[in-house]
C-alpha positions as CSV (number, residue, x, y, z in Angstrom):
1,M,-65.7,-4.9,32.9
2,A,-64.8,-4.9,36.4
3,A,-65.7,-7.7,38.7
4,A,-65.8,-5.3,41.5
5,L,-65.2,-1.7,41.9
6,H,-63.8,-0.1,45.3
7,L,-64.0,3.6,45.3
8,V,-61.5,5.4,48.0
9,P,-61.9,8.7,49.1
10,V,-58.3,10.5,49.5
11,P,-58.3,13.3,52.1
12,G,-55.7,15.6,53.1
13,L,-55.4,17.8,49.9
14,P,-54.6,21.5,51.0
15,M,-56.4,24.5,49.5
16,I,-55.1,24.7,46.0
17,K,-53.4,27.9,44.5
18,E,-52.6,29.0,41.0
19,G,-49.4,27.2,40.0
20,D,-49.8,24.3,42.4
21,D,-48.6,21.0,41.1
22,L,-51.6,18.9,41.4
23,G,-50.0,15.8,40.4
24,T,-47.4,15.9,43.3
25,L,-50.2,16.8,45.7
26,A,-52.3,14.3,44.9
27,V,-49.6,11.4,45.2
28,T,-48.4,13.0,48.6
29,A,-51.9,12.7,49.9
30,M,-52.4,9.2,49.0
31,D,-49.0,8.2,50.5
32,R,-50.1,9.6,53.7
33,V,-53.2,7.6,53.9
34,G,-51.1,4.4,52.6
35,L,-52.8,4.2,49.4
36,K,-50.6,2.5,46.6
37,L,-51.6,3.3,43.0
38,E,-51.5,0.1,40.4
39,S,-51.9,-0.2,37.0
40,G,-55.9,0.0,35.9
41,D,-56.6,2.6,39.0
42,L,-58.5,5.5,37.9
43,V,-58.0,8.8,39.9
44,C,-60.7,10.9,39.7
45,I,-60.3,14.6,40.7
46,A,-62.5,17.3,40.9
47,Q,-62.8,20.1,38.3
48,K,-62.6,23.1,40.8
49,I,-59.1,22.3,42.0
50,V,-58.0,21.8,38.5
51,S,-59.4,25.2,37.9
52,K,-58.0,26.9,40.8
53,A,-54.4,25.4,39.8
54,E,-54.7,26.4,36.6
55,G,-55.4,29.8,37.5
56,R,-58.9,30.0,35.9
57,Q,-60.0,32.2,39.1
58,V,-61.4,35.7,37.8
59,A,-62.2,38.9,40.0
60,L,-65.7,40.2,38.9
61,D,-64.4,43.8,39.8
62,E,-62.0,43.0,36.6
63,V,-65.0,42.1,34.2
64,I,-66.5,44.8,31.9
65,P,-70.3,43.8,31.0
66,S,-71.5,44.0,27.4
67,A,-75.1,45.6,26.9
68,Q,-76.0,41.7,26.2
69,A,-74.4,40.9,29.5
70,I,-76.5,43.8,31.2
71,S,-79.9,42.8,29.6
72,L,-79.5,39.2,30.4
73,G,-78.4,40.0,33.9
74,A,-81.6,42.1,34.4
75,E,-83.6,39.1,33.0
76,T,-82.2,36.6,34.9
77,D,-81.5,38.4,38.5
78,K,-77.9,37.8,37.9
79,D,-74.7,40.0,38.4
80,P,-73.9,41.4,34.6
81,R,-70.2,41.0,35.6
82,L,-70.7,37.1,35.8
83,V,-73.4,37.0,32.8
84,Q,-70.4,38.5,30.8
85,L,-68.2,35.7,32.0
86,I,-70.9,33.2,31.1
87,L,-71.4,34.5,27.7
88,D,-67.5,34.4,26.7
89,E,-67.3,30.7,27.8
90,S,-70.3,29.9,25.7
91,T,-71.0,29.5,22.2
92,E,-74.9,29.7,22.5
93,V,-77.7,30.6,25.4
94,L,-80.1,28.1,25.3
95,R,-82.9,29.2,27.9
96,Q,-83.1,32.1,30.5
97,R,-85.5,32.8,33.3
98,P,-85.2,34.6,36.9
99,G,-82.3,32.6,38.5
100,I,-81.3,30.5,35.4
101,L,-79.4,30.8,32.5
102,I,-78.5,27.6,30.6
103,V,-76.1,27.8,27.9
104,R,-73.7,25.5,25.2
105,H,-70.4,26.1,26.7
106,R,-67.4,26.1,24.2
107,L,-66.6,22.8,25.2
108,G,-69.8,21.4,23.8
109,L,-71.1,20.8,27.4
110,V,-75.0,22.1,27.7
111,C,-75.1,23.3,31.4
112,A,-76.3,26.0,33.9
113,N,-73.8,29.5,33.7
114,A,-71.1,27.9,31.7
115,G,-70.1,25.7,34.7
116,I,-68.9,29.1,36.3
117,D,-69.1,28.6,40.3
118,Q,-68.6,30.8,43.0
119,S,-68.9,28.2,46.0
120,N,-65.6,27.3,48.0
121,I,-63.2,30.2,46.8
122,D,-62.2,33.0,48.8
123,H,-64.0,36.2,48.1
124,G,-62.0,38.4,50.5
125,G,-60.7,40.5,48.0
126,G,-64.1,41.1,46.3
127,E,-66.1,38.6,44.4
128,Q,-64.5,35.9,42.5
129,A,-65.7,33.6,39.7
130,L,-63.9,29.9,39.0
131,L,-64.3,29.0,35.2
132,L,-63.7,25.5,34.1
133,P,-60.3,24.4,32.8
134,A,-59.5,26.0,29.5
135,D,-58.9,22.2,28.1
136,P,-60.0,19.3,30.9
137,D,-58.7,16.5,28.4
138,R,-55.3,18.2,28.2
139,S,-55.4,18.8,31.9
140,A,-56.3,14.9,32.6
141,A,-53.4,14.1,30.2
142,A,-51.0,16.2,31.8
143,L,-52.4,14.7,35.6
144,R,-51.6,11.3,34.4
145,N,-48.2,12.0,32.9
146,R,-47.2,13.5,36.1
147,M,-48.6,10.7,38.3
148,A,-46.7,8.2,35.9
149,E,-43.5,10.2,36.6
150,L,-43.7,10.1,40.1
151,T,-45.2,6.6,40.6
152,G,-43.9,4.6,37.5
153,V,-47.5,3.4,37.4
154,N,-49.8,4.3,34.3
155,V,-53.3,5.3,35.4
156,G,-56.5,6.9,34.0
157,V,-57.5,10.2,35.0
158,L,-61.0,11.6,35.0
159,I,-61.7,15.1,35.9
160,T,-65.4,15.4,37.2
161,D,-67.7,18.4,37.7
162,S,-71.5,18.4,38.9
163,H,-74.0,19.0,36.3
164,N,-77.8,19.1,36.3
165,R,-79.7,17.1,33.6
166,P,-82.8,18.0,31.7
167,W,-86.3,16.6,33.4
168,R,-84.2,15.2,36.5
169,L,-83.6,17.1,39.8
170,G,-80.5,17.5,41.3
171,T,-76.9,17.2,40.2
172,V,-75.1,14.3,39.3
173,G,-71.2,13.9,38.5
174,V,-69.8,13.6,35.1
175,A,-66.6,13.3,33.2
176,I,-65.4,16.9,31.7
177,G,-61.8,15.5,31.2
178,A,-60.4,12.0,30.6
179,A,-57.1,10.5,29.9
180,G,-56.3,6.9,29.9
181,V,-59.8,5.8,30.6
182,E,-62.4,4.1,28.2
183,V,-65.1,6.6,28.2
184,L,-67.8,4.9,26.1
185,D,-68.3,1.2,26.3
186,D,-70.1,0.3,22.6
187,H,-72.5,-2.6,22.4
188,R,-74.1,-1.6,19.3
189,G,-74.0,-4.8,16.7
190,G,-73.7,-6.9,19.5
191,A,-76.5,-9.4,20.7
192,D,-78.5,-9.3,23.7
193,L,-79.4,-12.9,25.8
194,F,-82.0,-13.8,23.1
195,G,-79.7,-12.8,20.0
196,R,-81.5,-9.7,19.4
197,E,-79.0,-7.2,17.8
198,L,-78.0,-4.1,20.2
199,K,-78.6,-1.1,18.0
200,V,-78.4,1.5,20.3
201,T,-76.4,0.5,23.6
202,L,-73.6,2.5,24.2
203,I,-72.4,2.8,27.9
204,N,-71.0,6.1,29.2
205,R,-68.1,4.5,31.5
206,A,-66.7,7.9,32.5
207,D,-69.9,10.0,33.5
208,A,-70.9,6.7,35.5
209,I,-67.9,6.3,37.2
210,A,-67.7,10.2,37.9
211,A,-71.0,9.9,39.3
212,A,-70.2,7.3,41.9
213,A,-66.9,9.3,42.8
214,T,-68.9,12.7,43.1
215,L,-70.7,10.9,45.9
216,L,-67.7,10.3,48.1
217,M,-66.3,13.9,47.0
218,G,-69.5,15.5,48.5
219,E,-70.8,19.0,47.4
220,T,-70.3,21.3,50.1
221,T,-67.6,21.3,53.0
222,E,-66.5,17.7,52.9
223,R,-62.8,18.9,51.3
224,I,-62.5,15.5,49.3
225,P,-61.7,16.5,45.8
226,L,-59.9,13.2,44.9
227,V,-61.0,9.5,44.7
228,V,-59.2,6.5,43.4
229,A,-61.4,4.0,41.8
230,K,-59.8,0.0,41.9
231,G,-60.7,-2.7,40.1
232,F,-60.3,-2.1,36.6
233,A,-57.9,-3.9,34.0
234,P,-55.0,-1.8,32.9
235,Q,-56.2,0.1,29.9
236,T,-54.1,1.9,26.6
237,C,-56.7,3.6,24.9
238,A,-56.5,7.0,23.6
239,D,-60.1,8.1,24.4
240,T,-61.2,12.1,25.8
241,A,-63.9,13.2,27.3
242,S,-65.0,15.4,24.4
243,E,-66.2,12.1,22.4
244,I,-69.1,12.4,25.2
245,V,-70.5,15.6,23.7
246,R,-73.5,14.5,21.3
247,P,-73.0,16.2,18.0
248,L,-75.1,19.1,17.4
249,D,-76.8,17.3,14.2
250,E,-77.9,14.8,16.7
251,D,-79.8,17.5,18.7
252,L,-83.7,16.5,18.9
253,F,-84.2,19.5,21.3
254,R,-83.0,22.5,19.5
């Protein structure tokens, strides 16, 4: 547990394009503001720029909607081409109504529109959509390794995204990719202040940190997709964000 946390937003990253070296761009931006990485730091980076660098942007004109996508598009008032991308990225449609399409993403995430976004991307050549990274944990590990090469420092990396939650209004940041970070802090089997056994206390550290970082990143025109969290002890764990996904056999709402 950290005695105190210091979260530092890092401005100055350029508009990201496919093929960009995010590790180098991140380290350069930190150097520009005099921010020195230290062992134990956690680098939180927005999913959107990871997806852009990995070429996950799709032109809707290139998408041919299926009959199912056309039907769901009419039911939800969504472009059937976008609906087709959502279906392609998902394993199950859970709920739909006008304006809303909730699915189970192939990564296990339950979210609106399979996490596909159309904001803050260039639509100059026609309507575009940005998919989640194909493997966010692998992306986080690659970024961690690249920054270690450049700085000689082993840090943790979280790839963050904004998600809604059932029965709560508004979005919060969550971790969809992780490397070098303890994602779950398991207190089950321990004892509380009065010696009572803790049976269900499992703290989601990764999502808590991602939520705090997302407050600094903003959601609209802030252009702060990079936040460094300081105050943690060095970690050597091999946890991944995929471990956060609740197993289907524990889903009480299906």
